DOMI-67018 format. One record per residue: residue in three letters; chain; x, y, z of N, C-alpha, C, O in turn. Coordinates in nm, 2 decimals. Layout:
REM residues N
   r c n.east n.north   n.up ca.east ca.north  ca.up c.east c.north   c.up o.east o.north   o.up
 ALA A      X       Y      Z       X        Y      Z      X       Y      Z      X       Y      Z
...
***
This chain:
REM residues 217
   r c n.east n.north   n.up ca.east ca.north  ca.up c.east c.north   c.up o.east o.north   o.up
 MET A   0.07    0.98  -1.93    0.05     0.97  -1.78  -0.02    0.84  -1.74   0.00    0.79  -1.63
 ILE A  -0.10    0.78  -1.82   -0.22     0.70  -1.80  -0.07    0.55  -1.75  -0.09    0.49  -1.65
 GLU A   0.03    0.53  -1.84    0.11     0.47  -1.81   0.14    0.46  -1.68   0.12    0.35  -1.63
 LEU A   0.19    0.58  -1.57    0.22     0.58  -1.46   0.09    0.51  -1.35   0.12    0.42  -1.26
 PHE A  -0.03    0.55  -1.37   -0.11     0.47  -1.28  -0.15    0.36  -1.30  -0.20    0.30  -1.20
 ILE A  -0.14    0.27  -1.46   -0.13     0.13  -1.49  -0.02    0.10  -1.41  -0.05    0.01  -1.34
 THR A   0.10    0.13  -1.39    0.22     0.08  -1.31   0.22    0.10  -1.17   0.32    0.08  -1.10
 ALA A   0.09    0.16  -1.11    0.06     0.18  -0.94  -0.05    0.07  -0.92  -0.08    0.02  -0.81
 PHE A  -0.10    0.03  -1.04   -0.23    -0.07  -0.99  -0.13   -0.20  -1.01  -0.16   -0.29  -0.94
 ILE A  -0.02   -0.23  -1.10    0.05    -0.36  -1.14   0.14   -0.35  -0.98   0.20   -0.45  -0.93
 LEU A   0.15   -0.25  -0.93    0.25    -0.26  -0.87   0.16   -0.33  -0.68   0.21   -0.39  -0.59
 GLY A   0.02   -0.27  -0.70   -0.06    -0.31  -0.58  -0.08   -0.48  -0.56  -0.10   -0.55  -0.47
 ILE A  -0.06   -0.51  -0.71   -0.15    -0.66  -0.78   0.01   -0.73  -0.73   0.01   -0.82  -0.64
 ALA A   0.09   -0.69  -0.76    0.24    -0.74  -0.71   0.24   -0.81  -0.59   0.28   -0.92  -0.55
 GLY A   0.18   -0.67  -0.52    0.23    -0.65  -0.38   0.14   -0.73  -0.27   0.15   -0.73  -0.15
 SER A   0.04   -0.80  -0.33   -0.09    -0.87  -0.25  -0.02   -0.95  -0.17  -0.03   -0.94  -0.04
 THR A   0.07   -1.02  -0.23    0.11    -1.15  -0.13   0.14   -1.10  -0.02   0.10   -1.16   0.07
 HIS A   0.22   -0.96   0.01    0.24    -0.89   0.15   0.12   -0.85   0.20   0.12   -0.84   0.32
 CYS A   0.03   -0.83   0.14   -0.13    -0.78   0.19  -0.21   -0.89   0.28  -0.28   -0.86   0.38
 LEU A  -0.19   -1.00   0.25   -0.25    -1.13   0.27  -0.21   -1.17   0.44  -0.28   -1.24   0.50
 GLY A  -0.11   -1.12   0.49   -0.07    -1.12   0.58  -0.12   -0.97   0.68  -0.15   -0.98   0.80
 MET A  -0.11   -0.86   0.62   -0.13    -0.78   0.71  -0.26   -0.70   0.71  -0.34   -0.70   0.80
 CYS A  -0.28   -0.64   0.60   -0.40    -0.58   0.58  -0.55   -0.65   0.58  -0.67   -0.60   0.60
 GLY A  -0.50   -0.80   0.52   -0.61    -0.89   0.49  -0.63   -0.93   0.65  -0.74   -0.91   0.70
 GLY A  -0.53   -0.98   0.71   -0.58    -1.05   0.81  -0.70   -0.91   0.92  -0.80   -0.95   0.98
 ILE A  -0.67   -0.81   0.91   -0.75    -0.68   0.98  -0.90   -0.67   0.93  -1.00   -0.64   1.00
 ALA A  -0.90   -0.70   0.81   -1.00    -0.70   0.72  -1.08   -0.86   0.78  -1.20   -0.86   0.80
 SER A  -1.04   -0.91   0.78   -1.09    -1.09   0.83  -1.15   -1.01   0.97  -1.25   -0.94   0.99
 SER A  -1.07   -1.03   1.04   -1.12    -1.01   1.20  -1.21   -0.87   1.24  -1.26   -0.87   1.35
 LEU A  -1.23   -0.77   1.15   -1.34    -0.68   1.10  -1.46   -0.76   1.11  -1.55   -0.72   1.18
 LEU A  -1.48   -0.86   1.04   -1.60    -0.94   0.99  -1.60   -0.98   1.14  -1.65   -0.91   1.23
 PHE A  -1.54   -1.08   1.16   -1.56    -1.17   1.31  -1.61   -1.07   1.43  -1.69   -1.11   1.52
 SER A  -1.55   -0.95   1.43   -1.59    -0.86   1.55  -1.68   -0.79   1.51  -1.69   -0.69   1.57
 ALA A  -1.76   -0.82   1.38   -1.91    -0.71   1.35  -2.01   -0.76   1.43  -2.01   -0.86   1.50
 LYS A  -2.09   -0.67   1.40   -2.25    -0.75   1.49  -2.35   -0.80   1.34  -2.36   -0.74   1.23
 PRO A  -2.40   -0.92   1.38   -2.41    -1.00   1.28  -2.52   -0.92   1.21  -2.58   -1.02   1.17
 ASN A  -2.58   -0.84   1.17   -2.70    -0.79   1.16  -2.65   -0.68   1.03  -2.73   -0.61   0.96
 VAL A  -2.49   -0.66   1.01   -2.40    -0.58   0.92  -2.40   -0.64   0.81  -2.37   -0.76   0.82
 ASP A  -2.43   -0.61   0.68   -2.39    -0.67   0.56  -2.22   -0.69   0.58  -2.15   -0.60   0.64
 LYS A  -2.16   -0.80   0.52   -2.04    -0.80   0.53  -1.96   -0.70   0.41  -1.86   -0.63   0.40
 TRP A  -2.05   -0.72   0.33   -2.02    -0.64   0.19  -1.98   -0.54   0.21  -1.87   -0.51   0.16
 ARG A  -2.05   -0.44   0.28   -2.06    -0.35   0.33  -1.96   -0.30   0.39  -1.91   -0.19   0.37
 LEU A  -1.92   -0.38   0.48   -1.82    -0.36   0.57  -1.64   -0.39   0.48  -1.53   -0.34   0.51
 ILE A  -1.67   -0.44   0.41   -1.52    -0.45   0.27  -1.49   -0.37   0.22  -1.37   -0.33   0.21
 ALA A  -1.65   -0.29   0.16   -1.65    -0.23   0.11  -1.61   -0.04   0.20  -1.57    0.06   0.14
 GLY A  -1.63   -0.04   0.31   -1.58     0.06   0.37  -1.47    0.10   0.45  -1.43    0.21   0.49
 TYR A  -1.42   -0.06   0.46   -1.30    -0.04   0.51  -1.19   -0.03   0.42  -1.09    0.03   0.46
 ASN A  -1.20   -0.10   0.24   -1.11    -0.08   0.15  -1.12    0.07   0.14  -1.02    0.14   0.16
 PHE A  -1.24    0.13   0.12   -1.25     0.28   0.11  -1.15    0.39   0.19  -1.09    0.49   0.14
 GLY A  -1.16    0.34   0.32   -1.11     0.41   0.44  -1.02    0.43   0.39  -0.98    0.54   0.35
 ARG A  -0.91    0.27   0.40   -0.78     0.25   0.36  -0.72    0.34   0.26  -0.64    0.42   0.28
 ILE A  -0.79    0.30   0.14   -0.74     0.35   0.02  -0.73    0.52   0.03  -0.64    0.59  -0.02
 PHE A  -0.86    0.55   0.11   -0.86     0.73   0.11  -0.70    0.74   0.20  -0.61    0.83   0.17
 SER A  -0.69    0.69   0.26   -0.53     0.75   0.35  -0.43    0.72   0.29  -0.34    0.80   0.30
 TYR A  -0.40    0.59   0.19   -0.33     0.57   0.06  -0.33    0.68  -0.02  -0.22    0.71  -0.07
 THR A  -0.44    0.78  -0.06   -0.48     0.87  -0.14  -0.38    1.01  -0.08  -0.30    1.08  -0.14
 LEU A  -0.43    1.03   0.05   -0.39     1.14   0.13  -0.28    1.13   0.10  -0.22    1.22   0.04
 ALA A  -0.21    1.00   0.16   -0.06     1.03   0.19   0.05    1.05   0.03   0.17    1.10   0.02
 GLY A  -0.03    1.00  -0.05    0.06     1.05  -0.21   0.04    1.17  -0.22   0.15    1.24  -0.24
 PHE A  -0.07    1.22  -0.21   -0.07     1.39  -0.22   0.07    1.47  -0.17   0.13    1.55  -0.23
 SER A   0.07    1.40  -0.03    0.14     1.47   0.07   0.30    1.47   0.05   0.39    1.56   0.07
 VAL A   0.32    1.30  -0.01    0.41     1.31   0.03   0.50    1.41  -0.15   0.59    1.48  -0.15
 ALA A   0.42    1.37  -0.26    0.42     1.42  -0.38   0.45    1.58  -0.36   0.52    1.65  -0.43
 TRP A   0.37    1.62  -0.26    0.40     1.78  -0.27   0.52    1.80  -0.23   0.59    1.90  -0.27
 LEU A   0.55    1.72  -0.13    0.68     1.76  -0.05   0.80    1.73  -0.16   0.90    1.79  -0.16
 GLY A   0.77    1.61  -0.25    0.86     1.62  -0.38   0.89    1.72  -0.46   1.00    1.76  -0.50
 ALA A   0.76    1.78  -0.48    0.78     1.90  -0.55   0.84    2.02  -0.49   0.88    2.13  -0.54
 HIS A   0.84    2.00  -0.40    0.86     2.12  -0.30   1.02    2.17  -0.30   1.08    2.28  -0.32
 PHE A   1.08    2.02  -0.28    1.18     1.99  -0.24   1.29    2.00  -0.41   1.39    2.07  -0.44
 GLY A   1.22    1.91  -0.50    1.28     1.91  -0.61   1.28    2.07  -0.71   1.36    2.08  -0.79
 HIS A   1.20    2.14  -0.68    1.16     2.27  -0.73   1.26    2.37  -0.70   1.31    2.44  -0.79
 SER A   1.29    2.37  -0.55    1.36     2.45  -0.49   1.50    2.44  -0.46   1.56    2.52  -0.39
 HIS A   1.57    2.30  -0.54    1.65     2.25  -0.54   1.72    2.22  -0.40   1.84    2.19  -0.41
 ILE A   1.69    2.23  -0.34    1.72     2.15  -0.19   1.77    2.03  -0.22   1.89    2.04  -0.23
 VAL A   1.73    1.91  -0.25    1.72     1.81  -0.29   1.74    1.78  -0.45   1.64    1.82  -0.51
 PRO A   1.84    1.74  -0.52    1.82     1.76  -0.69   1.69    1.60  -0.72   1.71    1.50  -0.67
 MET A   1.59    1.63  -0.81    1.54     1.56  -0.85   1.58    1.43  -0.89   1.51    1.34  -0.82
 ASN A   1.67    1.39  -0.97    1.75     1.30  -1.01   1.81    1.22  -0.89   1.81    1.10  -0.93
 PHE A   1.85    1.24  -0.79    1.85     1.19  -0.65   1.70    1.16  -0.61   1.67    1.04  -0.60
 LEU A   1.62    1.26  -0.59    1.54     1.16  -0.55   1.44    1.02  -0.67   1.35    0.94  -0.62
 GLN A   1.47    1.02  -0.81    1.46     0.93  -0.85   1.55    0.81  -0.87   1.50    0.71  -0.93
 ILE A   1.65    0.82  -0.83    1.75     0.71  -0.81   1.73    0.68  -0.67   1.78    0.56  -0.66
 SER A   1.70    0.70  -0.57    1.65     0.65  -0.41   1.51    0.61  -0.44   1.46    0.54  -0.36
 SER A   1.43    0.64  -0.54    1.28     0.57  -0.54   1.31    0.43  -0.59   1.26    0.33  -0.54
 ALA A   1.40    0.43  -0.68    1.41     0.32  -0.80   1.46    0.23  -0.72   1.41    0.12  -0.73
 ILE A   1.61    0.24  -0.61    1.68     0.16  -0.51   1.55    0.09  -0.44   1.53   -0.03  -0.45
 LEU A   1.46    0.20  -0.35    1.39     0.12  -0.27   1.28    0.03  -0.35   1.22   -0.06  -0.30
 MET A   1.25    0.07  -0.49    1.19    -0.03  -0.56   1.24   -0.13  -0.56   1.16   -0.22  -0.54
 PHE A   1.36   -0.15  -0.59    1.45    -0.28  -0.62   1.45   -0.32  -0.47   1.37   -0.41  -0.46
 LEU A   1.49   -0.30  -0.39    1.45    -0.40  -0.23   1.30   -0.40  -0.21   1.26   -0.49  -0.13
 LEU A   1.22   -0.33  -0.25    1.10    -0.40  -0.25   1.03   -0.51  -0.32   0.92   -0.55  -0.28
 GLY A   1.12   -0.55  -0.43    1.09    -0.66  -0.52   1.17   -0.73  -0.46   1.12   -0.84  -0.47
 LEU A   1.29   -0.75  -0.39    1.35    -0.86  -0.34   1.26   -0.90  -0.22   1.25   -1.03  -0.21
 TYR A   1.20   -0.83  -0.14    1.09    -0.79  -0.04   0.97   -0.93  -0.07   0.94   -1.02   0.00
 VAL A   0.93   -0.89  -0.17    0.78    -0.98  -0.22   0.81   -1.06  -0.28   0.72   -1.13  -0.33
 ALA A   0.94   -1.10  -0.31    1.00    -1.22  -0.37   1.04   -1.34  -0.25   1.03   -1.46  -0.25
 GLY A   1.07   -1.26  -0.19    1.13    -1.38  -0.06   1.23   -1.36  -0.08   1.27   -1.47  -0.04
 TRP A   1.33   -1.30  -0.11    1.50    -1.30  -0.15   1.56   -1.24  -0.08   1.67   -1.30  -0.07
 TRP A   1.54   -1.11   0.01    1.57    -1.02   0.14   1.48   -0.96   0.18   1.40   -0.90   0.11
 LEU A   1.47   -0.95   0.32    1.36    -0.88   0.38   1.41   -0.72   0.44   1.33   -0.68   0.53
 ILE A   1.49   -0.66   0.43    1.53    -0.56   0.44   1.44   -0.44   0.45   1.48   -0.33   0.49
 ILE A   1.32   -0.45   0.42    1.23    -0.35   0.37   1.11   -0.37   0.50   1.02   -0.29   0.51
 ARG A   1.13   -0.47   0.59    1.08    -0.45   0.71   1.14   -0.33   0.83   1.07   -0.29   0.92
 HIS A   1.30   -0.29   0.81    1.32    -0.21   0.90   1.23   -0.08   0.85   1.23    0.01   0.93
 VAL A   1.16   -0.06   0.74    1.10     0.05   0.75   0.96    0.08   0.81   0.90    0.18   0.85
 GLU A   0.93   -0.07   0.81    0.79    -0.07   0.90   0.83   -0.05   1.06   0.75    0.01   1.13
 ARG A   0.96   -0.10   1.12    0.99    -0.09   1.22   0.99    0.08   1.30   0.95    0.12   1.41
 PHE A   1.06    0.17   1.18    1.09     0.29   1.17   0.94    0.40   1.14   0.94    0.52   1.14
 PHE A   0.86    0.34   1.13    0.70     0.41   1.11   0.64    0.35   1.21   0.52    0.38   1.21
 MET A   0.67    0.28   1.30    0.56     0.21   1.40   0.54    0.32   1.51   0.43    0.31   1.55
 PRO A   0.60    0.40   1.56    0.56     0.52   1.66   0.46    0.58   1.61   0.38    0.65   1.69
 ILE A   0.43    0.59   1.46    0.29     0.70   1.43   0.19    0.60   1.46   0.09    0.61   1.52
 PHE A   0.24    0.47   1.40    0.07     0.40   1.43   0.05    0.35   1.57  -0.06    0.31   1.61
 THR A   0.15    0.35   1.64    0.13     0.31   1.80   0.03    0.42   1.84  -0.06    0.39   1.92
 PHE A   0.03    0.57   1.79   -0.04     0.68   1.84  -0.17    0.66   1.76  -0.27    0.69   1.83
 LEU A  -0.20    0.63   1.65   -0.36     0.62   1.59  -0.39    0.49   1.64  -0.51    0.49   1.68
 LYS A  -0.34    0.37   1.65   -0.41     0.26   1.68  -0.53    0.25   1.81  -0.62    0.16   1.81
 PRO A  -0.53    0.35   1.90   -0.62     0.37   1.98  -0.75    0.40   1.94  -0.85    0.35   1.99
 LEU A  -0.74    0.46   1.88   -0.83     0.56   1.82  -0.96    0.42   1.74  -1.08    0.42   1.74
 ALA A  -0.87    0.31   1.67   -0.93     0.25   1.59  -1.00    0.17   1.66  -1.09    0.11   1.61
 LYS A  -0.97    0.14   1.81   -1.04     0.05   1.94  -1.16    0.12   1.99  -1.25    0.07   2.05
 GLN A  -1.15    0.24   1.96   -1.27     0.33   2.01  -1.41    0.32   1.90  -1.52    0.36   1.94
 LEU A  -1.38    0.25   1.76   -1.48     0.22   1.69  -1.54    0.10   1.69  -1.62    0.07   1.60
 LEU A  -1.51    0.00   1.79   -1.51    -0.14   1.84  -1.63   -0.15   1.91  -1.64   -0.04   1.97
 PRO A  -1.73   -0.24   1.92   -1.77    -0.30   1.79  -1.83   -0.23   1.65  -1.91   -0.14   1.63
 ILE A  -1.78   -0.30   1.57   -1.88    -0.26   1.44  -2.02   -0.27   1.45  -2.07   -0.39   1.43
 ASP A  -2.11   -0.17   1.47   -2.23    -0.21   1.50  -2.30   -0.12   1.32  -2.42   -0.12   1.30
 ASN A  -2.22   -0.06   1.25   -2.25     0.02   1.14  -2.18   -0.02   1.08  -2.09   -0.09   1.12
 ALA A  -2.20    0.02   0.92   -2.10    -0.01   0.85  -2.00    0.10   0.82  -1.88    0.07   0.80
 LEU A  -2.07    0.25   0.80   -2.03     0.35   0.85  -1.90    0.38   0.88  -1.82    0.46   0.82
 LYS A  -1.86    0.28   1.02   -1.79     0.33   1.11  -1.64    0.24   1.04  -1.53    0.25   1.09
 THR A  -1.68    0.18   0.95   -1.57     0.10   0.86  -1.46    0.18   0.78  -1.35    0.15   0.75
 ILE A  -1.55    0.32   0.75   -1.46     0.36   0.70  -1.36    0.45   0.78  -1.24    0.44   0.74
 PRO A  -1.39    0.54   0.90   -1.28     0.57   0.97  -1.16    0.46   1.01  -1.04    0.50   1.01
 TYR A  -1.21    0.32   1.04   -1.16     0.24   1.07  -1.05    0.18   0.98  -0.97    0.11   1.04
 GLY A  -1.05    0.21   0.84   -1.00     0.16   0.81  -0.92    0.28   0.73  -0.81    0.25   0.69
 MET A  -0.98    0.41   0.73   -0.86     0.53   0.72  -0.71    0.52   0.83  -0.59    0.54   0.81
 ILE A  -0.78    0.48   0.94   -0.67     0.45   1.05  -0.60    0.34   1.01  -0.48    0.38   0.99
 TRP A  -0.62    0.22   1.00   -0.54     0.12   0.97  -0.45    0.12   0.84  -0.36    0.05   0.81
 GLY A  -0.52    0.25   0.78   -0.43     0.28   0.61  -0.29    0.33   0.64  -0.21    0.34   0.55
 TRP A  -0.23    0.37   0.79   -0.15     0.42   0.79  -0.06    0.29   0.87   0.03    0.33   0.94
 LEU A  -0.09    0.18   0.87   -0.02     0.08   0.94   0.13    0.06   0.88   0.14    0.03   0.76
 PRO A   0.21    0.07   0.95    0.34     0.07   0.86   0.39   -0.05   0.82   0.45   -0.13   0.89
 CYS A   0.36   -0.08   0.68    0.40    -0.17   0.56   0.52   -0.11   0.48   0.54   -0.01   0.42
 GLY A   0.60   -0.23   0.50    0.69    -0.16   0.39   0.64   -0.16   0.26   0.69   -0.07   0.19
 LEU A   0.59   -0.22   0.24    0.50    -0.20   0.05   0.45   -0.07   0.04   0.50    0.01  -0.04
 VAL A   0.35   -0.04   0.12    0.32     0.08   0.09   0.40    0.19   0.09   0.40    0.25  -0.01
 TYR A   0.48    0.24   0.21    0.59     0.35   0.21   0.68    0.33   0.16   0.77    0.41   0.17
 THR A   0.72    0.19   0.07    0.81     0.23  -0.06   0.79    0.29  -0.14   0.84    0.40  -0.17
 THR A   0.68    0.21  -0.21    0.57     0.28  -0.31   0.51    0.41  -0.32   0.47    0.47  -0.41
 LEU A   0.51    0.44  -0.20    0.48     0.59  -0.18   0.63    0.70  -0.22   0.61    0.81  -0.28
 THR A   0.75    0.65  -0.20    0.84     0.73  -0.23   0.87    0.75  -0.37   0.96    0.83  -0.39
 TRP A   0.81    0.69  -0.47    0.80     0.70  -0.61   0.72    0.80  -0.62   0.74    0.87  -0.72
 THR A   0.62    0.85  -0.54    0.53     0.99  -0.55   0.61    1.12  -0.53   0.56    1.22  -0.57
 LEU A   0.77    1.11  -0.45    0.84     1.19  -0.49   0.87    1.28  -0.60   0.89    1.40  -0.61
 THR A   0.87    1.17  -0.71    0.91     1.24  -0.81   0.79    1.25  -0.94   0.81    1.28  -1.05
 VAL A   0.68    1.21  -0.88    0.54     1.26  -1.04   0.54    1.41  -1.01   0.57    1.48  -0.91
 PRO A   0.48    1.45  -1.13    0.47     1.60  -1.16   0.41    1.68  -1.08   0.45    1.79  -1.08
 SER A   0.30    1.63  -1.00    0.21     1.71  -0.91   0.17    1.64  -0.78   0.21    1.52  -0.77
 PRO A   0.11    1.68  -0.69    0.03     1.63  -0.56  -0.08    1.52  -0.61  -0.11    1.41  -0.57
 TRP A  -0.12    1.59  -0.71   -0.25     1.51  -0.78  -0.23    1.41  -0.82  -0.32    1.32  -0.79
 HIS A  -0.09    1.38  -0.91   -0.04     1.31  -0.98   0.00    1.15  -0.83  -0.02    1.03  -0.83
 GLY A   0.05    1.24  -0.75    0.11     1.14  -0.66  -0.05    1.05  -0.57  -0.06    0.93  -0.54
 ALA A  -0.16    1.18  -0.55   -0.27     1.12  -0.51  -0.34    1.00  -0.60  -0.40    0.90  -0.56
 ALA A  -0.31    1.04  -0.72   -0.39     0.91  -0.81  -0.32    0.77  -0.83  -0.37    0.67  -0.85
 PHE A  -0.17    0.80  -0.82   -0.09     0.71  -0.78  -0.13    0.62  -0.68  -0.17    0.51  -0.71
 MET A  -0.13    0.65  -0.60   -0.12     0.59  -0.45  -0.30    0.53  -0.51  -0.32    0.41  -0.51
 LEU A  -0.37    0.59  -0.53   -0.54     0.52  -0.51  -0.53    0.41  -0.62  -0.61    0.32  -0.62
 PHE A  -0.43    0.41  -0.72   -0.44     0.31  -0.84  -0.41    0.20  -0.75  -0.49    0.11  -0.73
 PHE A  -0.29    0.22  -0.68   -0.20     0.14  -0.62  -0.29    0.06  -0.56  -0.31   -0.05  -0.61
 GLY A  -0.39    0.12  -0.43   -0.45     0.09  -0.34  -0.55   -0.02  -0.38  -0.57   -0.12  -0.32
 MET A  -0.60    0.02  -0.50   -0.72    -0.04  -0.63  -0.63   -0.17  -0.61  -0.67   -0.26  -0.55
 GLY A  -0.52   -0.17  -0.67   -0.43    -0.32  -0.72  -0.45   -0.41  -0.58  -0.46   -0.53  -0.59
 THR A  -0.44   -0.35  -0.43   -0.41    -0.45  -0.32  -0.53   -0.47  -0.33  -0.53   -0.59  -0.28
 VAL A  -0.68   -0.45  -0.36   -0.82    -0.48  -0.31  -0.86   -0.63  -0.34  -0.94   -0.70  -0.26
 PRO A  -0.81   -0.67  -0.43   -0.81    -0.84  -0.46  -0.78   -0.94  -0.30  -0.84   -1.01  -0.22
 ALA A  -0.70   -0.91  -0.32   -0.61    -1.00  -0.20  -0.66   -0.95  -0.06  -0.62   -1.03   0.03
 ILE A  -0.74   -0.85   0.00   -0.79    -0.80   0.13  -0.90   -0.89   0.06  -0.91   -0.98   0.14
 ILE A  -0.98   -0.91  -0.02   -1.17    -0.92  -0.03  -1.09   -1.12  -0.02  -1.15   -1.21   0.03
 ALA A  -1.00   -1.13  -0.06   -1.00    -1.28  -0.07  -0.92   -1.33   0.06  -0.89   -1.45   0.05
 VAL A  -0.88   -1.27   0.17   -0.89    -1.31   0.31  -0.96   -1.27   0.37  -0.95   -1.31   0.48
 ALA A  -1.05   -1.20   0.36   -1.15    -1.15   0.43  -1.25   -1.19   0.42  -1.34   -1.16   0.50
 LEU A  -1.27   -1.26   0.32   -1.41    -1.37   0.26  -1.37   -1.54   0.25  -1.45   -1.63   0.23
 SER A  -1.23   -1.55   0.27   -1.17    -1.68   0.31  -1.16   -1.78   0.17  -1.17   -1.90   0.17
 SER A  -1.11   -1.70   0.04   -1.13    -1.76  -0.08  -0.98   -1.82  -0.04  -0.89   -1.75  -0.01
 ASP A  -0.97   -1.96  -0.04   -0.87    -2.03  -0.04  -0.77   -2.05  -0.14  -0.65   -2.08  -0.13
 ARG A  -0.87   -2.02  -0.31   -0.81    -2.06  -0.36  -0.72   -1.95  -0.45  -0.63   -1.97  -0.53
 LEU A  -0.76   -1.81  -0.39   -0.71    -1.73  -0.43  -0.59   -1.68  -0.34  -0.50   -1.60  -0.39
 GLN A  -0.59   -1.73  -0.22   -0.50    -1.70  -0.14  -0.39   -1.78  -0.18  -0.28   -1.73  -0.19
 TYR A  -0.41   -1.92  -0.22   -0.31    -2.03  -0.25  -0.19   -1.95  -0.37  -0.07   -1.95  -0.37
 ILE A  -0.30   -1.91  -0.46   -0.23    -1.88  -0.59  -0.14   -1.76  -0.55  -0.02   -1.77  -0.59
 LEU A  -0.18   -1.62  -0.47   -0.14    -1.55  -0.43  -0.04   -1.56  -0.34   0.04   -1.46  -0.34
 SER A  -0.01   -1.66  -0.25    0.12    -1.68  -0.16   0.21   -1.82  -0.16   0.28   -1.87  -0.08
 HIS A   0.14   -1.88  -0.33    0.24    -1.93  -0.38   0.40   -1.89  -0.38   0.42   -1.78  -0.42
 PRO A   0.49   -1.95  -0.36    0.62    -1.90  -0.40   0.66   -1.87  -0.52   0.74   -1.78  -0.54
 ILE A   0.60   -1.96  -0.63    0.63    -1.92  -0.78   0.58   -1.77  -0.79   0.64   -1.68  -0.85
 SER A   0.47   -1.77  -0.72    0.38    -1.62  -0.73   0.43   -1.52  -0.68   0.41   -1.41  -0.70
 ARG A   0.52   -1.56  -0.60    0.57    -1.46  -0.51   0.70   -1.44  -0.59   0.72   -1.32  -0.61
 LYS A   0.77   -1.51  -0.63    0.89    -1.41  -0.72   0.88   -1.41  -0.86   0.98   -1.41  -0.92
 PHE A   0.75   -1.42  -0.92    0.68    -1.37  -1.03   0.71   -1.23  -1.02   0.80   -1.16  -1.07
 MET A   0.59   -1.20  -0.91    0.58    -1.04  -0.90   0.68   -1.02  -0.83   0.71   -0.90  -0.85
 GLY A   0.75   -1.06  -0.77    0.88    -0.98  -0.71   0.97   -0.95  -0.82   1.04   -0.85  -0.81
 SER A   0.96   -1.04  -0.91    1.07    -0.98  -1.07   1.00   -0.87  -1.10   1.06   -0.76  -1.11
 VAL A   0.87   -0.89  -1.12    0.80    -0.77  -1.20   0.84   -0.65  -1.15   0.86   -0.55  -1.22
 ILE A   0.85   -0.64  -1.03    0.88    -0.52  -0.94   1.04   -0.44  -1.01   1.07   -0.34  -1.07
 ILE A   1.12   -0.56  -0.94    1.27    -0.53  -0.97   1.26   -0.51  -1.13   1.28   -0.39  -1.16
 ILE A   1.25   -0.60  -1.23    1.29    -0.51  -1.36   1.16   -0.38  -1.37   1.16   -0.33  -1.48
 TYR A   1.09   -0.35  -1.31    1.04    -0.23  -1.32   1.15   -0.15  -1.26   1.18   -0.05  -1.33
 SER A   1.20   -0.15  -1.16    1.29    -0.04  -1.06   1.45   -0.03  -1.16   1.52    0.07  -1.18
 ILE A   1.47   -0.14  -1.21    1.61    -0.16  -1.30   1.56   -0.04  -1.42   1.64    0.05  -1.44
 SER A   1.42   -0.05  -1.51    1.40     0.05  -1.59   1.39    0.17  -1.54   1.38    0.27  -1.62
 LEU A   1.37    0.20  -1.41    1.36     0.33  -1.37   1.49    0.40  -1.32   1.51    0.52  -1.32
 LEU A   1.59    0.30  -1.27    1.67     0.36  -1.24   1.80    0.35  -1.39   1.92    0.38  -1.38
 TYR A   1.76    0.33  -1.45    1.82     0.32  -1.62   1.78    0.46  -1.65   1.87    0.53  -1.69
 SER A   1.65    0.51  -1.63    1.61     0.62  -1.66   1.64    0.77  -1.59   1.64    0.88  -1.64
 ALA A   1.68    0.72  -1.48    1.70     0.80  -1.37   1.86    0.90  -1.43   1.88    1.01  -1.45
 LEU A   1.94    0.77  -1.44    2.09     0.83  -1.44   2.08    0.85  -1.59   2.18    0.89  -1.65
***
């Protein structure tokens, strides 16, 4: 089972190029809007903790649904596995920049975040590092094709706790990119956003999705 969590971590790293433009920008703006006396490392840590907590909660919830529908035979488990593999394949194309159809996933979930976004504004300005935890929890539900596509794989894990752990490790894999943007690390941003890096990381996801599809079939 450890292989599953390692895979989740690699997916987080591979999708880091996408994180540069979304969550990374939010973390960067958070530092600018915070009071000068608040330690920036605590801000980043709190934001990432809240964001990853939301991912973990979502992983638990989706895995519970998958177990419920799969075991009750409402939806065949094999169908869930094939669907997840196909979405993972599309995610690889998205990360590599070859086909951006996954963006439609982000538009589909936008109404949910529209409801939550005003809650984040109520936490501003950030005058206490503890505020960044609920702030990150709210932004963790940002419509993101990378996150929501990865979530589909938790439909096929053995239990809700495995789903929570899967998304926990995925979230930890995205942290380096968030820190790079928040702290304006130009070198790391350049490496992650370089077209060769995007194509390589996208190819890793595509190869993995093909192996998942083969196993499901």
